[in-house]
C-alpha atoms as one frame of an Amber mdcrd trajectory, in Angstrom:
protein
   0.000   0.000   0.000   1.349   3.397  -0.964   1.971   6.019   1.702  -0.538
   8.829   2.165   0.736  12.124   0.712   1.594  13.537   4.140   3.308  10.299
   5.183   5.155  10.160   1.887   6.502  13.657   2.509   7.582  12.672   6.019
   9.333   9.606   4.651  11.131  11.648   2.002  12.384  14.124   4.614  13.279
  11.339   7.025  15.280   9.508   4.390  17.077  12.775   3.662  18.303  12.760
   7.274  15.940  15.293   8.892  15.795  14.148  12.518  12.505  15.879  13.312
  10.838  14.193  10.353  12.305  10.860  11.438  10.670  11.246  14.840   7.327
  12.283  13.344   7.476   9.343  10.933   8.199   6.984  13.824   5.126   8.287
  15.660   2.927   7.918  12.573   4.136   4.393  11.877   3.689   3.370  15.504
   0.113   4.625  15.426  -0.478   2.601  12.270   0.853  -0.567  13.910   4.175
  -0.719  12.031   6.151  -1.025  15.256   9.418  -2.434  13.930   9.843   0.242
  11.271   8.746   2.889  13.774  11.465   1.740  16.157  14.130   2.053  13.459
  13.134   5.641  12.703  12.892   6.515  16.400  16.463   5.383  16.955  17.614
   7.194  13.837  16.032  10.399  15.146  17.728   9.925  18.511  21.059   9.342
  16.795  20.462  12.648  15.040  19.958  14.410  18.371  16.180  14.940  18.130
  15.169  15.923  21.707  11.751  14.227  21.751  13.249  10.991  20.433  15.949
  11.083  23.094  13.313  11.723  25.756  11.165   8.835  24.521  14.087   6.413
  24.686  15.049   7.729  28.116  11.616   7.020  29.575  12.048   3.367  28.658
  15.152   3.240  30.828  13.452   4.529  33.970  11.884   1.201  34.897  14.864
  -0.207  36.796  17.603   1.317  38.913  20.229  -0.406  36.763  19.170   1.414
  33.587  18.693   4.867  35.144  22.240   6.143  34.406  21.539   5.574  30.700
  18.278   7.486  31.095  20.101  10.424  32.672  22.585  10.538  29.798  19.828
  10.574  27.180  17.825  13.167  29.093  20.778  15.498  29.432  21.214  15.417
  25.653  17.491  16.060  25.191  17.523  18.932  27.687  20.494  20.490  25.918
  18.361  20.371  22.771  15.569  22.305  24.464  13.170  19.618  25.709  11.203
  20.839  28.760   9.912  17.305  29.342  13.509  16.123  29.653  14.311  18.957
  32.051  11.381  18.057  34.282  12.274  14.364  34.404  15.911  15.221  35.086
  14.696  17.340  37.989  13.000  14.265  39.474  16.028  12.022  38.980  18.463
  14.553  40.447  16.172  15.258  43.393  15.814  11.572  44.247  19.352  10.531
  43.309  18.129   8.081  40.683  20.848   7.213  38.192  22.890  10.185  39.374
  24.110  11.657  42.648  21.310  13.466  44.466  21.538  17.220  43.847  18.603
  19.426  44.855  20.183  22.552  43.360  20.520  20.874  39.966  16.974  19.538
  40.235  15.492  22.982  40.774  17.639  24.488  38.001  16.153  22.050  35.512
  12.581  22.658  36.665  13.042  26.430  36.757  14.498  26.415  33.249  11.363
  24.741  31.899   9.105  27.033  33.939  10.840  30.208  32.775  10.330  29.151
  29.169   6.598  28.890  29.770   6.020  25.186  30.354   2.759  25.013  32.322
   3.558  21.725  34.044   6.864  23.072  35.301   5.200  26.278  36.475   2.637
  24.428  38.585   5.185  22.109  40.188   7.292  25.151  41.141   4.144  26.766
  42.535   3.424  23.745  44.718   6.949  23.759  46.132   6.456  27.406  47.078
   3.032  26.709  48.587   4.577  23.941  50.708   6.609  26.602  52.518   3.922
  29.317  52.472   0.341  28.539  51.510  -0.244  32.180  50.546   2.981  32.722
  48.554   2.235  35.431  45.954   4.670  34.090  43.346   3.131  30.641  43.676
  -0.366  32.076  43.265   0.644  33.852  40.055   2.331  30.718  38.690  -0.556
  28.371  39.416  -3.132  30.734  37.916  -1.034  31.335  34.807  -0.559  27.585
  34.346  -4.254  26.832  34.893  -5.174  28.013  31.401  -3.056  25.248  29.848
  -2.667  22.530  32.464  -5.404  20.385  34.036  -3.505  19.756  37.273  -2.991
  23.483  37.802  -6.661  24.083  36.981  -7.733  21.585  39.646  -5.462  23.235
  42.215  -6.844  26.692  41.373 -10.385  25.455  41.851  -9.575  23.790  45.151
  -7.762  26.871  46.477 -10.787  29.013  45.682 -13.106  26.494  47.326 -10.905
  26.616  50.430 -11.120  30.416  50.482  -7.393  30.999  50.075  -6.399  34.658
  50.101  -6.338  36.084  46.585  -7.770  32.960  44.947  -9.843  33.990  41.922
 -13.287  32.372  42.028 -14.118  33.409  38.469 -10.990  31.655  37.231 -11.842
  28.681  39.441 -15.322  28.327  37.928 -13.886  28.473  34.430 -11.335  25.825
  35.420 -14.074  23.521  36.712 -16.047  23.850  33.467 -12.974  22.882  31.450
 -12.144  20.033  33.827 -15.684  18.684  33.546 -15.494  18.867  29.751 -12.217
  16.938  29.922 -13.888  14.311  32.171 -11.663  14.976  35.160 -13.074  12.478
  37.693 -13.106  14.923  40.615 -14.686  17.826  38.701 -18.094  17.272  40.285
 -16.671  17.481  43.790 -14.844  20.693  42.903 -18.019  22.208  41.460 -19.945
  21.327  44.617 -17.246  22.798  46.841 -17.192  26.032  44.842 -20.979  26.356
  44.879 -20.876  26.625  48.667 -18.996  29.920  48.462 -19.964  33.356  47.297
 -20.341  34.098  43.622 -17.516  35.528  41.565 -18.120  39.230  41.008 -15.829
  40.084  38.114 -14.106  38.424  35.168 -10.746  37.046  36.090  -7.446  38.402
  34.821  -4.791  35.743  34.313  -1.463  37.025  35.619   1.585  37.218  33.398
   4.719  35.344  34.411   6.931  37.755  32.477   7.196  40.110  35.441   8.030
  37.387  37.968  11.331  37.684  39.814  12.780  34.291  38.929  15.916  34.925
  40.965  13.729  35.445  44.028  11.848  32.232  43.272  15.110  30.319  42.838
  16.291  31.624  46.186  13.108  30.365  47.847  13.793  26.931  46.368  17.435
  26.785  47.449  16.610  24.063  49.968  14.041  21.261  49.755  10.718  21.899
  51.492  11.175  21.546  55.246  10.295  18.343  57.052   6.769  18.402  58.436
   6.167  19.574  61.969   3.280  17.377  63.028   2.433  15.661  66.268   1.342
  12.044  66.143  -1.967  10.903  67.565  -1.793   7.288  68.722  -4.567   5.236
  67.132  -3.679   1.861  68.651  -0.754  -0.137  70.033  -1.311  -3.355  68.110
  -0.723  -2.703  65.359   1.435   0.326  66.088  -0.637   2.954  64.280  -0.542
   6.734  64.505  -2.345   9.602  62.817  -0.951  12.941  61.638  -3.768  15.444
  61.262  -3.754  18.051  58.449  -0.362  16.863  57.202  -1.278  17.947  53.650
  -3.275  20.963  52.496  -6.492  20.398  50.539  -4.916  21.754  47.341  -1.963
  19.383  47.756  -4.420  16.509  47.993  -6.165  17.756  44.845  -2.765  17.899
  43.147  -2.156  14.209  43.858  -5.603  13.311  42.496  -5.180  15.396  39.341
  -1.609  14.254  38.672  -2.505  10.583  39.017  -5.981  10.528  37.472  -4.831
  10.035  33.840  -3.108   6.796  34.862  -6.018   5.174  36.739  -6.695   1.558
  35.796  -8.448  -1.394  37.491  -6.340  -2.436  40.475  -3.648  -5.009  39.831
  -0.890  -6.566  41.891   2.558  -7.860  41.037   2.827 -11.508  42.006   5.665
 -11.503  44.586   6.921 -14.851  43.279   6.699 -14.371  39.509   6.672 -10.574
  39.161   3.748 -10.818  36.728   0.828  -8.393  36.995  -2.627  -9.792  37.645
  -6.016  -8.581  38.841  -6.018  -7.747  42.524  -8.161 -10.411  44.229  -8.790
  -8.208  47.268  -9.313  -4.730  45.832 -11.769  -3.669  43.105 -10.904   0.031
  43.023  -9.110   1.972  40.332  -5.412   2.527  40.958  -2.468   4.420  39.504
   1.114   3.663  40.517   3.353   6.682  39.946   6.899   5.710  39.011   9.767
   8.103  38.214   8.436   9.011  34.748   5.085  10.025  36.270   6.524  12.292
  38.983   7.498  15.939  39.231   9.268  17.883  41.963   6.032  18.527  43.841
   5.270  14.812  44.014   8.878  14.129  45.020   8.375  16.540  47.923   5.103
  14.835  48.873   6.828  11.435  48.849   9.513  12.815  51.141   6.904  14.193
  53.514   5.221  10.801  53.764   8.597   9.183  54.437   9.343  11.688  57.195
   5.976  11.044  58.829   6.566   7.297  58.585  10.039   7.699  60.081  11.627
   5.909  57.110  14.294   6.854  54.547  12.630   8.132  51.390  14.648   5.678
  49.288  12.942   2.788  51.109   9.540   3.844  49.792   7.807   1.982  47.006
   6.097   4.015  44.298   3.186   6.198  45.386  -0.215   4.707  44.523  -3.398
   6.702  43.922  -6.585   4.765  44.724 -10.150   5.635  43.728 -13.107   3.820
  45.306 -16.608   4.272  43.855 -19.759   3.237  45.762 -19.638  -0.466  46.604
 -15.908  -0.772  46.003 -13.650  -1.976  48.791 -10.314  -3.462  49.794 -11.047
  -6.785  51.471  -9.166  -7.849  54.645  -5.472  -8.250  53.920  -1.986  -7.665
  55.234   0.504  -5.398  53.475   3.482  -7.602  54.347   5.264  -9.716  51.730
   5.621 -13.504  51.761   9.125 -14.985  51.448  10.425 -14.726  47.899  12.660
 -12.756  45.510  10.784  -9.477  45.927  11.132  -9.559  49.700  14.779 -10.577
  49.441  15.632  -7.573  47.261  14.314  -4.785  49.476  13.248  -6.466  52.660
   9.840  -6.647  54.239   7.138  -4.016  53.771   7.733  -2.702  57.240   5.278
   0.197  57.262   2.377   1.718  55.344   1.425   5.386  55.005  -2.093   6.299
  53.871  -2.904   9.864  52.807  -6.631  10.651  52.845  -7.244  12.924  49.858
 -10.916  13.793  50.435 -13.689  13.282  52.956 -16.888  14.013  51.007 -18.041
  10.376  50.970 -19.735   7.907  53.315 -18.388   4.535  54.403 -14.911   3.524
  53.286 -13.333   3.434  56.761  -9.961   1.764  57.286 -10.761  -1.176  59.571
  -8.100  -2.933  61.651  -9.655  -6.308  62.354  -7.854  -7.561  65.471  -8.446
  -4.476  67.637 -11.716  -3.789  65.751 -10.797  -0.148  65.205 -12.258   1.831
  62.310 -10.596   5.016  61.150 -11.891   7.603  58.712  -9.375  10.294  57.871
 -10.233  13.888  57.051  -8.742  15.525  53.966  -4.973  15.776  54.430  -4.705
  13.321  57.329  -1.992  10.653  57.181  -2.268   7.265  58.882   0.992   5.369
  59.445   1.084   1.804  60.753   3.688  -0.913  61.159   3.207  -4.171  59.265
   6.027  -6.167  60.837   8.188  -6.411  63.898  11.903  -5.550  64.091  12.751
  -9.067  62.873  10.631  -8.637  59.733   8.011 -11.104  60.884   4.502 -10.011
  59.847   2.323  -8.554  62.580  -1.081 -10.280  62.288  -2.686  -7.340  64.096
  -1.955  -5.157  61.064  -4.512  -7.002  58.906  -6.957  -4.396  57.759  -9.633
  -3.622  55.221 -10.915  -0.654  53.297 -14.639  -0.956  53.943 -17.090  -0.485
  51.048 -17.889   3.078  50.088 -21.578   3.785  50.615 -21.887   7.154  48.865
 -19.576   9.420  46.912 -16.034   8.629  45.818 -13.113   7.961  48.134  -9.634
   9.100  47.074  -6.594   7.748  48.878  -2.829   7.722  48.330  -0.855   4.771
  49.632   2.859   4.240  50.101   4.646   1.154  51.399   8.069   1.340  53.018
  10.605  -1.485  52.897  13.251  -2.390  55.450  15.951  -1.431  52.948  16.209
   0.652  49.785  13.406  -0.234  47.400  14.785  -2.285  44.520  13.018  -1.829
  41.193
């Protein structure tokens, strides 16, 4: 079959050595199912220094720690060629020390470079870092509102900030954001609309701020150090299992950020068989789930992961990937233990010693976390974090930590979950 005229032109330019055309041809062929030929052109484009091709290849090398140094090398070439996506992923890898020595200053330089050049995703992650230190930061407010026109995560944060009555939050902008989110089928748009309807009406059209007048040097100075460790007192829930609650550990807009960042990746819950490593349907949980690996993160989510680790009293590197969970009415997580059985997975990183649960909303009924042995039911408010130990010091599972996520009766329950190993998480 002959190529379409547009594909024929792409092929002609690709064969002439134009790297951008090679990448576009690879994308077109992949979409048409010609995977082998698409792969050849993708690699040709990368060899020619095409930034998007380099970035695409780099993302494939972020699945294991062993291949991360190769990913860093490819991303640095892509960033040098002007790829903001590469800069943002480099920021994550440098911040977490994945494939490269940890370097917060380098991480923020990469993210700021993308933000200064107008990348909406970079602007909203910078905004969230600033909000973590000061929930009313004026630079952060300008960045998040400017990004909201072009970025769904920023739009969700703007709407939530207005619903919370944050100083300076623009309700007219927030209502426009909710309309666009609903049109895009954002799964939490209805909750945002309901929260906004409880407040006073917007009185004037909004004016989206310009980022051209921002003092980027001042912003960089604010980001010189990672967000501070949380100052939160623990409330003892029970002794067996050892479980404690940290109230208001995350702001409502930070919770909305986690929902919005993870929502595009939601799929029916699966588990990795600890013996074979193969994915299969989760026999205990019928929710939707999204597991956010390095490619899915940004600096804001890195900071949130670190906060959960600090609350759990565990090194951040021991944490498994953050999971976003969405429970509709009738959905549940049947009684289970988070510990691992003996096998290769447990041998690599040790036992799942602790679990941290971040409650992302509270506008639902049912869905309590139920510890069976002590018969304690806990229902977190938005931003609360529950931390509990799954095993003793010797790694032996604690039967008292068996728990369930009870069925949701009304509304939708959003939860973020993070498991912590005894040693550095091996992936």
